[in-house]
N, C-alpha and C positions, 0 to 999 in steps of 0.2 A: 753679549752673553758669554760666560766663561766656557772655554773649550773643555768639553767633557772628557775627551780621550786621555789627556795627560792625568786628569784626576783619577780615572779608573785604573790607569797603568800604575800610578803611584800607590793606590790602595792595594793592588795585586802584589806589587813588589814588597810592601810592608808586611803582607801576610806571610811571606816566606820565612819570617823569623818565628812564626807560630805553628804553621802546618804546611804540608806539601801540597802541590796542585793535585786535584782529583784526577783520576785517569780518564783519558779519552780512548775508548776501546772499540775496535771494529767488532761487530757482532755477525759471525758467519751465518748463524741460523736465520736471523732477520734479513740479512743481505741476500741469501739464497731464496727465501720466500718471496721477497719483493723485487728481485732482479735489480738490485741497487747496491750501492756501497753505504751501508748503514753503520753509523758510529754512535756509541752511547757515551755521553758526558756524565760520569758516574758521581753525581753529587751525593748519592746514597752511601758513598765510601768516604765522606769527610769524617773528621773526628766525632761529630755529633750526628752523623748519618743524614745530613741535609745541608743545603746551601745557606741556611739562615745564619750560620756561623760567620759568614763573610760580612753581611751587613752589620751585625752586632759588633764585630771587631772594628770595622772602619768608623762607625758612629762613636764608639767609645774612645778610639784612638784620637779622633778629632776633638772631642770634648776635653780629653785630658791634655792635649797639646795646648789648647786655648785657655783652659782653666785647670792647672795642675792640682789644685786643692779640691776639685770635685771628686768626692769619694762615695757618693750615694746615688745609685741608679735604680730606676723603677721600671717595670714593664708588666703588661698583662698578656698572658698567653696560656693556652692549654696544651701546647705542643712544641713544635720545632724551634720557634722563636725563644721560648723559655729556656730550652736546652742550650741554644747558642749564647744567650745572654749569660747564663750560669757559667758556662765554660770560660767566657771572656772576663767575667768578674774575677774568677780565680786567677786567670792569667795576668790581669793588670793589678791584682792585689787591692781591689776596691770592693765595697759592699753593694749588694744588690738585693732588692725586695721584689719578689715575683708573685704577682697575684694570679691565682688560678680559680676557675669555677669549682664549687663544691663537688660537682659531678665528675671532675677529672679522674680518669682511671688511675689507680695506685701505681701502675707500671710507669706512667708518664711522670708522676710526682717523684717516684724513686729515681728515675734517670736524671731528672733535673737536679735532685739533691746530690746525686753521685758526681755530676759534672761540676757543680758549684762548690761542693764541700762546705767549709765554714764561711765561705765568702757570701753565701746567699741565704735568705730566709724565705719561706714560702707561706703565703697567706691564702687560705681557701675562702673565697667570698662570692656569694651569688650563685643562683642556679643556672643563669644564662650569661653568656659572655658580655653582653652590653652592661649588665650589672657589675661584673668583674672589672671591666674597663673603667667605668665611672668611679668605682672605689679606688682603683690604682691611681687615676689622675688626681683625685681629691687628696689622696695621701701624699703624692708627689709634690703637689702645691703646698701642702702643710709643712713638709720638711725642707722645701726648697731644693728638691733633688732634680735629677735630669731624667725625663721620661724617654724611654727608648721605644719608638714606634716600630712595629714589625715590618712596615713597608713605606709609609707615607713620610719619608724623611730623605732629603737630598744626600746626606752622608750614607744612609742605608742603601740607597739606589746606587751610589758609586761603588759600594762594597759588593753588591750583587753583580754589578757589571764586570767584576773580575772573572766571572765565568766566561764571558766573551773574550777577555784578554787571554785567558788560558787556551781557549779553543783556537784562537789565532796563532798562538805559539806552537800548539801541539800538532796541528794539521799542516801539511806542507803546501796546502792550497785552500782557498776559501771554499767552504761547502756551498753546494747549490741551494740548500735549504736548512734552516735550523727550526726545530719544533720544540716549543716550550709550553709548560703549563702556566696559567694565569690564576692567581688568587687575588691578593691586594694590588699586584702589579709591580712589586719591587724588582723581581728577577727580570721580567719581560721588558720593563721600561729601561732598566739598566743595560741589558744586552743589546736591545734595539737601538738605544742611543749611542752605544759604543761602536757597533758595527755598521750602523746606518744603512745605506743602500748597497752595501757590498755583497749582500746575500738576500735571499727571500726568507721571510719569516712566516711560520704558521703558529698562531697562538691558540691554545686549547684550554677550554673550561669544562668543568662538570656541568651537565644539564641542570642540576639542582643548585647551581651557584654561578650562573653566567652573568656576573656583574659588569664585566667590561663590555660585553655585547649590549647590555641594557644601557650603559652610559653612552656608547657610540650612537645608538639609535636616538637617545634623548638629547645628545649634545652636551651632556654634563653628567657628573657622578650621580647615580640614582640608586636609592636603597631598594633592594628586592623585598617583597612582602614576605617571602618564605624561602628558606634555603634547605637543601638536603645535606646534612652534615657527614654523609658517608665518606666523601673525599675531603676530610676535614682540613687537610693542608692547603686546599684551594677553594673551599666553599666559603666565600666571603660575601657579606650582604651588600657591601658598597665599595667600589674601587676607590683608591686614595686620590685626593685632589692633585697632589704633586705627580703621582704616577700617571694619572689620566692625562695631565698636561703633556706628558711625553709620549702618550699612546693615542692621542686624539686623531692622529692622521691615519690610523689603521683602517683599512677597508673592512667593514663588518662581514662582507661576503667571503673574506679569506680566513675567517675564524671558524673554529669547530667547537661544537658542544657535544660531549661524550655521555652517552647513557651509562649510568652508574652500574647497572647490571652487566652490560657488555664489558665495562672496565674490569670487572671481576674475572672474566675469561682470560684477559691479558695478564693479570696478576698471577693467576694459577699457571698459565703457560710459562711465564718467566721463571717462576719458582720450580716447576716440574722439569722443564726442558733445559734451562740455563743455570738453575741454582741461584738466581738473583732474587733477593727479597725486596720488594717494592711496596711502599704504602700506596693507597689509592691515588693520591695526587702525583706520586712519583711515577706511576704507570701511565699517566695521561698522554704523554708525548709518544710513547710506544704504541698505545692503542690507536692513536690518530693515524698511524701508517695504514690501517685498514681502509680509511676514507681517501687516502692519497695514493693508493697503489698505482693507478694509471699515470699520475703526474710525476712520480719519482723514478720510474724505470730508467736505469742507466745513470742515475744522478747520485751525487754524494750528499748524504743527509745526516745531520747530527740531531739526535734526540736527547734532550736534557732529562735525565732521570733524577728528579729534584729531591727525592727523599726515600729512605728505607726504614723509617721508624714504624714498623708494623707490629702490633700486638697479636701474637699467634692465637690468643683466645678468640680473635675475630675470624680465624680461618674457617670454621664451620659456616659462618654467615657468608663469607666470600664464595665458598664452594656452592652453597645453596643458591645464591643469586646467579652464579655462573651457570648452574644446571638449568635453572628456570629460564634464563635468557636463551640458552642453547636448545631449549625445547625437549630436554631429556628428563625433566622432572615436572610433574603436575600434581595439583591437589584438587580433589573432588569432594563435594557433599553428596553422599549416596543414601537413598532411602532403601533400607534393607528389610525385606519381609521377616517378621519374627516367627519363623517356622523352621523345623529341623531340615538341614541340608542347604539352607539359603547361602550360608557362608561358603560351603563347598562349591556351590554353583558359581559363585563369584570368583573363587580362586581358580576354577577351571577355565575362566576367561583369559587369565594371564598367560603369556607366552614364556618361553625359556629365557628371554632376555629381560623380562620384567621382574621387578622386585618391589615389595611393599616396604616403604620407608616409614610410614606412620599409619596407625589404625586406632581410631579413638571414637567411642560412642559419645555423641553429644547430648542427646536426649531422646525420649520416645515421643514422636510427633503424633502418634495414634496408637491404639492398643495393638494393632497388627504390624506396625512398622517402627523401625528405629533409625534415627539419623546418624550417619557415620562420617567422620572426617577421615579421608584416606589419602595418603601421599604415595605416589608410584614413581619409581626411577626405572629408566630403561636405557638401552644402548643407542637407540636411534629415534629421532623425533617421529618418524613415520609409524613407529609401533603404536603410538597413541590412536592413530586412525583405526587400526584393527581393534584395539581395546574398546573404543567408543562404539564402533559398529556392533561388536558383540554384546555390549551392555544394552544397547537399544533392542537388539534382536531377542535378548533374554528377558526383556520387560523391566529392566532396572531403571528407576528414575534417578537421575544424577544431575549435578551442576558443576561445571568447571569453574573453580574460584581462584585459579592460579594468578590471574591478572586483575582480580577484583581487589583493589587497594584497601577498601574498608574491611571486607571480610578477612582478607589475608592478614591485615594488621592485628586483628583480634584473635584469629584462630591459628595462624601459622607463626 
């Protein structure tokens, strides 16, 4: 088998003609909290704000070295891979066609156009990514182009392994642990293959897209029936065949699956405390520190912040999910008597730290009662115990729907 380390080192060296290494920064805030030496490998500070640039560069470099007349590249992506490919098409002076779902936010389309300029064209096809992927592959075969996989390609894996090459150069000693997110497996398989058993790895997936864990339990890549796209940079339905071959030795018990709502608390903390903008997938490694607190005391830990392409139009959703996870925001369906003073009686139940975030009549369930959707924010979770006790004492009929997925989806 070809020695992987020289290939990754060669890829990293070639990148220096295009972009600088991303910083490896010690984070005092996290180090103090976890009584450890915490470093962030800031892939969110690459030219396209994610590590995907690396794999796109190396794959295109290899193709052009072997076939100098290859000038047409094709990919399917709604996010970071598209931006990396676009950037590299312009760098290499080749044409790229990027297929994106019709539902792709305009912000992502605009950034891809900006990075690619005249070198790329974008085709919006399909409501779901599988449809987009099929269209891209069919078009690629039709024009005899080169399809650039986002992760399941040995050249892409080599490119992503350059993250490990840089960590090795930037830190004066090998860290005790490296924490990385897993989506399709390009980053994790590359870095794990490069650094081998010289450190401990913790691989992290979003709960709604834990495709590596599913593959490890099944012994082969397995397609998830459903994924939660919130952490879209890591929410992949099936791990790649080539990446899984490099990760099949991982002990499933060493992996972590992160609740997407909890992830939002870390995104807000990094933004508000450190001024670091991370997309959901980019915050996975930092969030994992909460589960590893006892294991990492006194240790040197590197968290790979894999991306920072965050659309601030999503910030209200992130705040909402963080508040609900932290227990400081709840939603109730309240049956309110249709009599003078009923609303005042309810308002008197609220304390000085409680605030009404939403108040909406849904319907009249009977002549003397009305159903109300009410959202309440407070400073401390225990305040809701007092609110609910007072509601019951006052005879108000209510139902907490905060964690009712069906009702919350339609009403909240």
